[in-house]
C-alpha angles and dihedrals in degrees: 000000000000130000089246091060092050090046090056091047091050090050091051092050091047091051091050090051089055093065091071097213093155096057099031099114100030126099099163132121104042114211116196090340098309131090116259092242087068090051087053089056091049091050090047090053093048092049093048094076099057092035094054091043091056095042093050090052090052097045104033114090119246115268115221118235094239132020114223121194 
């Protein structure tokens, strides 16, 4: 299987994790005044940048150094 396939699978899993079905009804415990489901969203947002950077480098096709007509 190619890196492109695994990149798409990783994106699908990451999108499914975003829906927060496992913490949807929970508000306890409170961490620094906010529910931990909110901290999960913050962590998700912070991990999105390096994750998307790596996946784009796996999926995006190579760009040649010079374009010849």
